[in-house]
TORDRENDO-787537 format. One record per residue: x, y, z of N, C-alpha, C in turn; chain. Coordinates in Angstrom, 3 decimals. Layout:
BEGIN
        n_x        n_y        n_z       ca_x       ca_y       ca_z        c_x        c_y        c_z   chain
          X          Y          Z          X          Y          Z          X          Y          Z       A
...
This chain:
BEGIN
        n_x        n_y        n_z       ca_x       ca_y       ca_z        c_x        c_y        c_z   chain
     90.321    -75.340    189.273     89.804    -74.624    187.726     89.100    -73.329    188.240       A
     88.514    -72.889    189.267     87.765    -71.621    189.376     88.826    -70.462    189.731       A
     89.993    -70.863    190.365     91.124    -69.998    190.538     91.828    -69.600    189.249       A
     91.982    -70.544    188.362     92.505    -70.444    187.025     91.618    -69.343    186.227       A
     90.378    -69.638    186.204     89.479    -68.735    185.606     89.643    -67.159    186.165       A
     89.628    -67.225    187.323     89.802    -65.902    188.085     91.274    -65.083    187.662       A
     92.025    -65.756    187.513     93.442    -65.381    187.207     93.641    -64.884    185.855       A
     93.008    -65.622    184.853     92.726    -65.471    183.458     91.962    -64.171    183.268       A
     90.943    -64.090    183.979     89.952    -62.883    183.876     90.926    -61.730    184.264       A
     91.592    -61.713    185.547     92.546    -60.593    186.078     93.427    -60.192    184.885       A
     94.071    -61.205    184.253     94.990    -60.958    183.075     94.515    -60.115    182.062       A
     93.235    -60.592    181.542     92.573    -60.194    180.508     92.206    -58.719    180.851       A
     91.570    -58.433    182.055     91.290    -57.152    182.460     92.457    -56.018    182.353       A
     93.628    -56.581    182.681     94.712    -55.887    182.926     95.273    -55.658    181.567       A
     95.255    -56.335    180.579     95.732    -56.260    179.215     94.825    -55.338    178.479       A
     93.594    -55.340    178.873     92.488    -54.500    178.072     92.683    -53.318    178.811       A
     93.120    -52.886    179.706     93.209    -51.695    180.426     94.327    -50.945    179.976       A
     95.763    -51.900    179.432     96.834    -51.305    179.369     96.496    -51.189    177.674       A
     95.907    -51.767    177.001     95.630    -51.737    175.589     94.824    -50.312    175.451       A
     94.062    -50.029    176.224     93.244    -48.841    176.450     94.222    -47.536    176.576       A
     95.020    -47.894    177.365     95.908    -46.668    177.921     96.883    -46.365    176.596       A
     97.029    -47.259    175.856     97.593    -47.041    174.736     97.081    -46.670    173.326       A
     95.857    -46.459    173.332     94.965    -46.004    172.558     95.285    -44.768    171.913       A
     95.303    -44.561    170.412     95.896    -43.274    169.947     94.750    -42.260    169.922       A
     94.652    -41.342    170.852     93.592    -40.416    171.156     93.571    -39.290    169.818       A
     94.956    -39.483    169.159     94.881    -38.470    167.820     94.051    -38.612    166.957       A
     93.464    -39.836    166.784     92.463    -40.206    165.679     91.111    -39.624    165.976       A
     91.038    -39.395    167.125     89.513    -38.783    167.636     89.958    -37.033    167.612       A
     88.527    -36.581    167.813     88.831    -35.366    167.652     87.706    -34.496    168.717       A
     88.130    -33.230    169.100     87.164    -32.637    170.230     86.932    -33.285    171.348       A
     85.595    -33.268    171.959     85.500    -33.831    173.183     85.853    -35.305    173.275       A
     85.509    -36.057    172.297     86.131    -37.337    172.330     87.456    -37.511    172.540       A
     88.285    -36.573    171.881     89.661    -36.916    172.058     89.986    -36.327    173.517       A
     89.344    -35.298    174.133     89.603    -34.909    175.454     89.497    -36.171    176.404       A
     88.077    -36.904    176.191     87.666    -37.846    177.085     88.720    -38.974    177.080       A
     89.237    -39.091    175.880     90.211    -40.236    175.524     91.503    -40.149    176.369       A
     92.098    -38.892    176.216     93.138    -38.448    176.741     93.237    -38.713    178.399       A
     92.293    -38.107    178.887     91.930    -38.390    180.305     91.443    -39.506    180.817       A
     90.980    -40.517    180.235     90.830    -41.889    180.383     92.328    -42.658    180.039       A
     93.032    -42.483    179.307     94.463    -42.943    179.330     95.185    -42.493    180.416       A
     95.091    -41.289    180.896     95.741    -40.703    182.268     95.395    -41.620    183.232       A
     94.014    -41.724    183.549     93.357    -42.395    184.324     93.878    -43.795    184.573       A
     93.959    -44.685    183.371     94.293    -46.161    183.423     95.899    -46.048    183.941       A
     96.895    -45.026    183.546     98.164    -45.226    184.014     98.186    -44.697    185.322       A
     97.443    -43.783    185.845     97.485    -43.450    187.229     97.042    -44.699    188.256       A
     95.810    -45.315    187.504     95.504    -46.659    188.334     96.779    -47.701    188.245       A
     97.067    -47.753    187.319     98.357    -48.754    187.095     99.539    -48.524    188.079       A
     99.689    -47.439    188.484    100.715    -46.709    189.176    100.458    -46.657    190.498       A
     99.019    -46.962    190.830     98.469    -46.758    192.020     98.482    -45.395    192.569       A
     98.455    -44.427    191.876     98.588    -42.989    192.084     96.950    -42.555    192.554       A
     96.700    -42.928    193.576     95.103    -42.583    193.956     94.631    -41.208    194.088       A
     95.647    -40.416    194.250     95.142    -38.953    194.351     95.006    -38.354    193.007       A
     95.884    -38.655    192.174     95.922    -38.174    190.612     94.646    -38.926    190.033       A
     94.417    -40.213    190.219     93.150    -40.979    189.762     91.887    -39.797    190.171       A
     91.784    -39.636    191.526     90.747    -38.950    192.000     90.436    -37.653    191.161       A
     91.423    -36.555    190.908     91.337    -35.773    190.072     91.173    -35.676    188.755       A
     91.682    -36.824    188.079     91.478    -37.118    186.686     89.675    -37.537    186.501       A
     89.431    -38.057    187.556     87.716    -38.411    187.669     87.134    -37.295    187.505       A
     87.391    -36.406    188.318     86.841    -34.981    188.506     86.876    -34.460    186.994       A
     88.023    -34.396    186.428     88.217    -33.786    185.234     87.209    -34.526    183.884       A
     87.352    -35.779    184.222     86.152    -36.505    183.019     85.088    -36.125    183.328       A
     84.631    -36.069    184.429     83.041    -35.761    184.806     82.978    -34.114    184.163       A
     83.963    -33.159    184.508     83.704    -31.827    183.807     83.494    -31.780    182.164       A
     84.321    -32.847    181.685     84.524    -32.805    180.117     83.178    -33.201    179.826       A
     82.663    -34.445    180.450     81.238    -35.137    180.098     80.198    -34.158    180.262       A
     80.204    -33.248    181.395     79.015    -32.256    181.491     79.187    -31.080    180.697       A
     80.322    -30.595    180.092     80.317    -29.238    179.818     81.080    -29.191    178.406       A
     81.775    -30.374    177.867     82.397    -30.120    176.789     81.674    -30.286    175.639       A
     81.735    -29.291    174.527     81.025    -29.333    173.500     81.873    -28.912    172.190       A
     81.864    -29.728    171.235     82.699    -29.272    169.911     82.733    -28.035    169.448       A
     81.437    -27.372    169.348     81.611    -26.176    168.946     82.138    -25.087    169.741       A
     82.306    -25.322    170.946     82.992    -24.473    171.961     84.360    -24.522    171.520       A
     84.762    -25.703    171.406     86.277    -26.164    171.277     86.760    -25.167    170.062       A
     85.875    -25.215    168.943     86.159    -24.648    167.579     86.229    -23.235    167.876       A
     85.300    -22.695    168.779     85.078    -21.332    169.134     86.547    -20.824    169.940       A
     86.824    -21.538    170.640     88.110    -21.244    171.818     89.216    -21.248    170.536       A
     89.187    -22.252    169.644     90.413    -22.215    168.929     90.679    -21.213    167.929       A
     89.539    -20.749    167.311     89.283    -19.655    166.693     89.660    -18.440    167.387       A
     89.250    -18.371    168.504     89.482    -17.018    169.304     91.147    -16.832    169.483       A
     91.517    -18.238    169.553     93.361    -18.334    170.114     93.883    -17.640    168.718       A
     93.269    -18.289    167.744     94.150    -18.089    166.428     93.887    -16.519    166.118       A
     92.811    -15.831    166.399     92.587    -14.501    166.027     93.781    -13.791    166.938       A
     93.875    -14.131    168.095     94.935    -13.383    168.979     96.272    -13.603    168.648       A
     96.450    -15.003    167.995     97.862    -15.258    167.686     98.299    -14.235    166.669       A
     97.252    -14.075    165.685     97.555    -13.243    164.454     98.023    -11.943    164.749       A
     96.968    -11.500    165.817     97.328    -10.027    166.107     98.635     -9.990    166.795       A
     99.164    -10.978    167.700    100.634    -11.017    168.236    101.595    -10.855    167.078       A
    101.426    -11.761    166.151    102.283    -11.751    165.117    102.392    -10.447    164.562       A
    101.220     -9.861    164.349    101.142     -8.459    163.614    102.030     -7.337    164.692       A
    101.794     -7.447    165.811    102.393     -6.647    166.583    103.935     -6.955    166.689       A
    104.433     -8.102    166.847    105.870     -8.519    166.674    106.365     -8.046    165.437       A
    105.647     -8.124    164.253    106.460     -7.712    163.232    106.654     -6.287    163.110       A
    105.668     -5.435    163.723    105.808     -3.954    164.087    106.948     -3.535    164.881       A
    107.001     -4.317    165.913    108.099     -4.182    166.842    109.375     -4.627    166.102       A
    109.541     -5.664    165.465    110.766     -6.117    164.525    111.112     -4.635    163.832       A
    110.305     -4.275    162.811    110.504     -3.287    162.018    111.000     -1.983    162.761       A
    110.467     -1.800    163.871    111.032     -0.741    164.606    112.614     -1.031    165.163       A
    112.751     -2.069    165.569    114.189     -2.499    166.122    115.129     -2.511    165.014       A
    114.749     -2.786    163.660    115.412     -2.662    162.534    115.959     -1.386    162.323       A
    114.806     -0.610    162.347    114.965      0.811    162.160    116.216      1.559    162.847       A
    115.776      1.240    164.318    116.908      1.635    165.274    118.111      0.873    165.395       A
    118.333     -0.141    164.554    119.407     -0.816    164.550    119.872     -1.510    165.700       A
    118.758     -2.035    166.602    119.105     -2.728    167.810    119.022     -4.031    167.729       A
    120.340     -4.635    167.484    120.422     -6.372    167.127    120.013     -7.069    168.115       A
    120.008     -6.670    169.598    119.237     -7.620    170.461    117.803     -7.724    170.345       A
    117.185     -6.445    169.917    115.682     -6.484    170.023    115.167     -7.269    168.819       A
    116.238     -7.020    167.728    115.784     -7.695    166.283    115.742     -9.147    166.412       A
    116.830     -9.600    167.087    116.729    -11.114    167.560    115.766    -11.707    168.097       A
    115.190    -10.628    169.361    114.286    -11.184    170.209    112.802    -11.134    169.361       A
    112.501    -10.005    168.468    111.365    -10.219    167.738    111.246    -11.088    166.739       A
    112.595    -11.409    166.048    112.572    -12.589    165.221    112.064    -13.907    165.452       A
    112.710    -14.045    166.884    112.406    -15.357    167.792    110.714    -15.554    168.023       A
    110.263    -14.357    168.598    108.819    -14.377    168.904    107.997    -14.405    167.662       A
    108.475    -14.037    166.383    107.548    -14.257    165.134    107.717    -15.533    164.630       A
    108.864    -16.502    164.953    108.704    -17.730    164.526    107.948    -18.545    165.419       A
    107.981    -18.155    166.841    107.002    -18.739    167.871    105.445    -18.494    167.532       A
    105.005    -17.298    167.114    103.959    -17.022    166.761    103.319    -17.737    165.302       A
    104.097    -17.699    164.266    104.096    -18.573    163.367    103.828    -19.902    163.701       A
    104.604    -20.471    164.315    104.377    -21.886    164.646    103.084    -22.252    165.451       A
    102.602    -21.368    166.386    101.288    -21.452    167.052    100.274    -21.150    166.005       A
    100.511    -20.379    165.198     99.324    -20.265    163.992     99.077    -21.598    163.317       A
    100.262    -22.013    163.051    100.245    -23.199    162.081     99.462    -24.635    162.901       A
    100.053    -24.492    164.335     99.118    -25.516    165.175     97.687    -25.387    165.373       A
     97.313    -23.847    165.438     95.748    -23.825    165.917     95.197    -24.008    164.416       A
     95.835    -23.482    163.201     95.014    -23.876    161.994     94.836    -25.524    161.570       A
     95.976    -26.249    161.976     95.801    -27.660    162.014     94.789    -28.280    162.969       A
     94.408    -27.676    164.292     93.597    -27.992    165.156     92.199    -27.670    164.718       A
     92.077    -26.583    164.116     90.715    -26.418    163.232     90.366    -27.057    162.141       A
     91.350    -27.389    161.392     91.232    -28.267    160.415     90.614    -29.692    160.708       A
     91.389    -30.064    161.808     91.215    -31.508    162.402     89.626    -31.278    163.161       A
     89.368    -30.374    163.514     87.965    -30.414    164.050     86.876    -30.162    162.760       A
     87.556    -30.090    161.540     86.500    -29.856    160.489     85.916    -28.527    160.173       A
     86.585    -27.478    160.736     86.313    -26.085    160.821     87.205    -25.309    159.779       A
     86.611    -24.411    159.218     87.416    -23.712    158.116     88.327    -22.830    158.933       A
     89.459    -22.496    157.973     90.437    -21.314    158.946     90.199    -20.041    158.391       A
């Protein structure tokens, strides 16, 4: 009977660890989301027996717990957004020059860069919105 309880307990723990690993961290934001993501990776590393990765993830989790602040995340996203907008403006200028010089390879290059910049800006704005910050 006692051995049956131990097996059942081990099974429950394994299933709860697996369920935790499948938690949708996207429903969280900021430091809570980072903590969730690292915890998920820890559960997967533990399940795979990857002790080296597990140790690194434990250190990462401690760093998050000690230093992570949601206002710092917002500030970092705002900085990245500002830089992305600057890059976009530069690439638009480069595109204009390439078009004026009729350099089709450069036009293609800068058109692609502009699309990348715009996608990054949309992503950063979504991150800010998720954090509850204004764009």
